[in-house]
PAVEX-476394 format. One record per residue (C-alpha): x, y negated, z negated. Coordinates in nm, 3 decimals, decimal comma, padded with zeros to 5 digits. Layout:
% PAVEX-476394
roke px:X&py:Y&pz:Z;
...
This chain:
% PAVEX-476394
roke px:01,934&py:07,377&pz:-01,468;
roke px:01,689&py:07,299&pz:-01,669;
roke px:01,359&py:07,031&pz:-01,659;
roke px:01,142&py:06,967&pz:-01,860;
roke px:00,794&py:06,827&pz:-01,655;
roke px:00,546&py:06,615&pz:-01,880;
roke px:00,254&py:06,391&pz:-01,851;
roke px:-00,061&py:06,209&pz:-01,983;
roke px:00,092&py:06,126&pz:-02,352;
roke px:-00,159&py:05,770&pz:-02,392;
roke px:00,077&py:05,707&pz:-02,638;
roke px:-00,095&py:05,374&pz:-02,705;
roke px:-00,460&py:05,545&pz:-02,700;
roke px:-00,711&py:05,628&pz:-02,975;
roke px:-00,679&py:05,998&pz:-02,856;
roke px:-00,322&py:06,002&pz:-02,909;
roke px:-00,231&py:06,261&pz:-03,132;
roke px:00,062&py:06,153&pz:-03,386;
roke px:00,169&py:06,490&pz:-03,493;
roke px:00,186&py:06,620&pz:-03,130;
roke px:00,378&py:06,310&pz:-03,019;
roke px:00,615&py:06,425&pz:-03,270;
roke px:00,615&py:06,778&pz:-03,188;
roke px:00,678&py:06,720&pz:-02,859;
roke px:00,999&py:06,481&pz:-02,920;
roke px:01,093&py:06,742&pz:-03,152;
roke px:01,082&py:07,011&pz:-02,874;
roke px:01,242&py:06,860&pz:-02,620;
roke px:01,560&py:06,808&pz:-02,851;
roke px:01,546&py:07,123&pz:-02,911;
roke px:01,562&py:07,271&pz:-02,581;
roke px:01,753&py:07,025&pz:-02,434;
roke px:01,684&py:06,973&pz:-02,092;
roke px:01,877&py:06,801&pz:-01,835;
roke px:01,588&py:06,619&pz:-01,657;
roke px:01,266&py:06,531&pz:-01,780;
roke px:01,044&py:06,442&pz:-01,554;
roke px:00,726&py:06,210&pz:-01,686;
roke px:00,403&py:06,152&pz:-01,413;
roke px:00,253&py:05,898&pz:-01,558;
roke px:00,024&py:05,745&pz:-01,825;
roke px:00,218&py:05,713&pz:-02,091;
roke px:00,022&py:05,385&pz:-02,171;
roke px:-00,405&py:05,355&pz:-02,213;
roke px:-00,437&py:05,019&pz:-02,034;
roke px:-00,073&py:04,890&pz:-01,918;
roke px:-00,048&py:04,590&pz:-02,192;
roke px:00,280&py:04,527&pz:-02,237;
roke px:00,263&py:04,536&pz:-02,639;
roke px:00,188&py:04,947&pz:-02,554;
roke px:00,448&py:04,947&pz:-02,295;
roke px:00,642&py:04,848&pz:-02,635;
roke px:00,543&py:05,141&pz:-02,824;
roke px:00,614&py:05,301&pz:-02,518;
roke px:00,983&py:05,231&pz:-02,490;
roke px:01,070&py:05,310&pz:-02,836;
roke px:00,900&py:05,609&pz:-02,805;
roke px:01,084&py:05,748&pz:-02,556;
roke px:01,420&py:05,619&pz:-02,648;
roke px:01,388&py:05,943&pz:-02,870;
roke px:01,424&py:06,129&pz:-02,623;
roke px:01,767&py:06,237&pz:-02,567;
roke px:01,794&py:06,391&pz:-02,196;
roke px:01,796&py:06,205&pz:-01,886;
roke px:01,427&py:06,073&pz:-01,781;
roke px:01,307&py:06,023&pz:-01,436;
roke px:00,940&py:05,816&pz:-01,540;
roke px:00,649&py:05,723&pz:-01,252;
roke px:00,348&py:05,550&pz:-01,395;
roke px:-00,018&py:05,630&pz:-01,389;
roke px:-00,345&py:05,487&pz:-01,306;
roke px:-00,350&py:05,382&pz:-01,667;
roke px:-00,033&py:05,206&pz:-01,620;
roke px:-00,095&py:05,016&pz:-01,396;
roke px:-00,446&py:04,851&pz:-01,544;
roke px:-00,340&py:04,484&pz:-01,609;
roke px:-00,103&py:04,409&pz:-01,423;
roke px:00,063&py:04,675&pz:-01,593;
roke px:00,288&py:04,793&pz:-01,299;
roke px:00,484&py:04,482&pz:-01,364;
roke px:00,571&py:04,554&pz:-01,691;
roke px:00,607&py:04,926&pz:-01,603;
roke px:00,900&py:04,775&pz:-01,350;
roke px:01,046&py:04,568&pz:-01,648;
roke px:01,088&py:04,888&pz:-01,851;
roke px:01,169&py:05,090&pz:-01,634;
roke px:01,395&py:04,921&pz:-01,384;
roke px:01,209&py:05,098&pz:-01,040;
roke px:00,837&py:05,254&pz:-00,994;
roke px:01,030&py:05,507&pz:-00,752;
roke px:01,298&py:05,689&pz:-00,937;
roke px:01,523&py:05,855&pz:-00,745;
roke px:01,807&py:06,137&pz:-00,921;
roke px:02,021&py:06,375&pz:-00,725;
roke px:02,323&py:06,602&pz:-00,808;
roke px:02,510&py:06,932&pz:-00,617;
roke px:02,177&py:07,140&pz:-00,662;
roke px:01,914&py:06,909&pz:-00,702;
roke px:01,704&py:06,576&pz:-00,559;
roke px:01,425&py:06,417&pz:-00,713;
roke px:01,214&py:06,156&pz:-00,612;
roke px:00,944&py:05,989&pz:-00,783;
roke px:00,687&py:05,796&pz:-00,605;
roke px:00,409&py:05,546&pz:-00,774;
roke px:00,062&py:05,688&pz:-00,629;
roke px:-00,063&py:05,415&pz:-00,876;
roke px:-00,400&py:05,151&pz:-00,710;
roke px:-00,396&py:04,862&pz:-00,960;
roke px:-00,712&py:04,869&pz:-01,185;
roke px:-00,863&py:05,126&pz:-00,998;
roke px:-00,829&py:05,534&pz:-01,102;
roke px:-00,786&py:05,616&pz:-00,712;
roke px:-00,439&py:05,730&pz:-00,598;
roke px:-00,268&py:05,604&pz:-00,319;
roke px:00,074&py:05,652&pz:-00,179;
roke px:00,120&py:05,491&pz:00,098;
roke px:00,245&py:05,540&pz:00,447;
roke px:00,547&py:05,273&pz:00,423;
roke px:00,650&py:05,535&pz:00,180;
roke px:00,685&py:05,810&pz:00,345;
roke px:00,985&py:05,717&pz:00,551;
roke px:01,145&py:05,660&pz:00,161;
roke px:01,057&py:06,079&pz:00,101;
roke px:01,162&py:06,211&pz:00,383;
roke px:01,517&py:05,995&pz:00,333;
roke px:01,569&py:06,135&pz:00,037;
roke px:01,428&py:06,430&pz:-00,001;
roke px:01,458&py:06,573&pz:00,373;
roke px:01,750&py:06,782&pz:00,518;
roke px:01,921&py:06,890&pz:00,177;
roke px:02,039&py:07,186&pz:00,101;
roke px:01,949&py:07,238&pz:-00,244;
roke px:01,591&py:07,171&pz:-00,528;
roke px:01,375&py:06,888&pz:-00,424;
roke px:01,097&py:06,799&pz:-00,584;
roke px:00,833&py:06,441&pz:-00,527;
roke px:00,680&py:06,350&pz:-00,887;
roke px:00,400&py:06,144&pz:-00,913;
roke px:00,078&py:06,083&pz:-01,117;
roke px:-00,199&py:06,189&pz:-00,897;
roke px:-00,273&py:06,583&pz:-00,794;
roke px:-00,243&py:06,612&pz:-00,412;
roke px:-00,512&py:06,976&pz:-00,440;
roke px:-00,835&py:06,965&pz:-00,650;
roke px:-00,797&py:07,138&pz:-00,994;
roke px:-01,043&py:07,414&pz:-01,079;
roke px:-01,245&py:07,352&pz:-01,393;
roke px:-01,231&py:07,002&pz:-01,382;
roke px:-01,534&py:06,866&pz:-01,283;
roke px:-01,560&py:06,649&pz:-00,990;
roke px:-01,292&py:06,534&pz:-00,721;
roke px:-01,317&py:06,145&pz:-00,772;
roke px:-00,919&py:06,072&pz:-00,778;
roke px:-00,646&py:06,288&pz:-00,520;
roke px:-00,463&py:06,013&pz:-00,334;
roke px:-00,721&py:05,882&pz:-00,019;
roke px:-00,406&py:05,958&pz:00,192;
roke px:-00,336&py:06,372&pz:00,041;
roke px:-00,378&py:06,495&pz:00,362;
roke px:-00,089&py:06,283&pz:00,507;
roke px:00,130&py:06,373&pz:00,248;
roke px:00,053&py:06,731&pz:00,195;
roke px:00,146&py:06,752&pz:00,573;
roke px:00,482&py:06,579&pz:00,482;
roke px:00,565&py:06,786&pz:00,200;
roke px:00,490&py:07,049&pz:00,421;
roke px:00,738&py:06,968&pz:00,731;
roke px:00,995&py:06,878&pz:00,513;
roke px:00,981&py:07,222&pz:00,301;
roke px:00,984&py:07,024&pz:-00,015;
roke px:01,042&py:07,325&pz:-00,306;
roke px:00,813&py:07,135&pz:-00,540;
roke px:00,549&py:06,897&pz:-00,604;
roke px:00,525&py:06,770&pz:-00,968;
roke px:00,161&py:06,594&pz:-01,054;
roke px:-00,106&py:06,504&pz:-01,388;
roke px:-00,361&py:06,260&pz:-01,453;
roke px:-00,627&py:06,568&pz:-01,471;
roke px:-00,527&py:06,654&pz:-01,816;
roke px:-00,533&py:07,011&pz:-01,760;
roke px:-00,221&py:07,259&pz:-01,663;
roke px:-00,244&py:07,440&pz:-01,313;
roke px:00,020&py:07,567&pz:-00,994;
roke px:-00,102&py:07,575&pz:-00,631;
roke px:00,156&py:07,732&pz:-00,362;
roke px:00,072&py:07,579&pz:00,013;
roke px:00,312&py:07,658&pz:00,294;
roke px:00,619&py:07,652&pz:00,090;
roke px:00,596&py:07,367&pz:-00,118;
roke px:00,463&py:07,489&pz:-00,552;
roke px:00,230&py:07,200&pz:-00,663;
roke px:00,316&py:07,162&pz:-00,991;
roke px:00,043&py:06,958&pz:-01,195;
roke px:00,105&py:06,914&pz:-01,594;
roke px:-00,127&py:06,924&pz:-01,894;
roke px:-00,141&py:06,649&pz:-02,154;
roke px:00,108&py:06,699&pz:-02,411;
roke px:-00,038&py:06,442&pz:-02,681;
roke px:-00,419&py:06,366&pz:-02,601;
roke px:-00,686&py:06,508&pz:-02,784;
roke px:-00,829&py:06,466&pz:-02,418;
roke px:-00,854&py:06,837&pz:-02,356;
roke px:-01,047&py:07,041&pz:-02,098;
roke px:-01,297&py:07,298&pz:-02,253;
roke px:-01,048&py:07,497&pz:-02,436;
roke px:-00,724&py:07,391&pz:-02,297;
roke px:-00,420&py:07,269&pz:-02,547;
roke px:-00,186&py:06,975&pz:-02,515;
roke px:00,128&py:07,106&pz:-02,327;
roke px:00,412&py:07,018&pz:-02,102;
roke px:00,636&py:07,270&pz:-01,871;
roke px:00,970&py:07,337&pz:-01,795;
roke px:01,183&py:07,444&pz:-01,514;
roke px:01,457&py:07,650&pz:-01,556;
roke px:01,607&py:07,634&pz:-01,189;
roke px:01,857&py:07,913&pz:-01,121;
roke px:01,831&py:08,221&pz:-00,879;
roke px:01,476&py:08,313&pz:-00,959;
roke px:01,262&py:07,988&pz:-01,128;
roke px:01,100&py:08,042&pz:-01,409;
roke px:00,811&py:07,787&pz:-01,490;
roke px:00,687&py:07,799&pz:-01,851;
roke px:00,454&py:07,630&pz:-02,020;
roke px:00,542&py:07,520&pz:-02,420;
roke px:00,183&py:07,443&pz:-02,670;
roke px:00,252&py:07,106&pz:-02,818;
roke px:00,046&py:07,181&pz:-03,081;
roke px:00,218&py:07,510&pz:-03,202;
roke px:00,499&py:07,566&pz:-03,042;
roke px:00,400&py:07,882&pz:-02,825;
roke px:00,555&py:07,948&pz:-02,501;
roke px:00,424&py:08,155&pz:-02,198;
roke px:00,595&py:08,217&pz:-01,903;
roke px:00,374&py:08,100&pz:-01,591;
roke px:00,484&py:08,162&pz:-01,249;
roke px:00,865&py:08,335&pz:-01,185;
roke px:00,987&py:08,184&pz:-00,842;
roke px:01,204&py:08,299&pz:-00,534;
roke px:01,313&py:07,943&pz:-00,401;
roke px:01,445&py:07,919&pz:-00,027;
roke px:01,710&py:07,658&pz:00,002;
roke px:01,683&py:07,489&pz:00,353;
């Protein structure tokens, strides 16, 4: 099974690079992932006209999509428009191999993240005790990312969510927000942050990228450079299915 993980497109922002956007669509349609998980910040300010542009853009991606909002998408009551466009801020997909739950970690008009105690039972219900790969997707990173400066926007309840992920022995937690790719392992869970795929707001010498997860007996995580198409393997993982 192949999952593409894309984040922080900022399609309507002044730093959006149209050529990178075209490269991203072309590459995603070439590699034919089973699912594309998009972990937020599709817009820049959450306005309705931005969501119309985003919808037209994402419609060109042929694969099934799981999309959660980011802090930029929740601005200006954008969370309401998000639900009109995507149906829910808490998407869920499940088949015989994988269960993927998306959670809205954004707060209206704030950059801070928050999952919320009321959502913990949903995570347990959808991802707990299943003999398959289990993935939680949200915009905000739960663990600080090196090389991104002073830490300000980790969800205010990150500790409780990390404890929940540990207890459930989730396989992967996918996030974005920091515009820099990184992977942490904590206990049995891999916390994978994607960089920005299409924005000039890059950290240092980093480049626009997205991740591809090949879920087989040994999971391979690749990072694809959107600017030039180069690929590199960043991690090979043996997954213990409960």
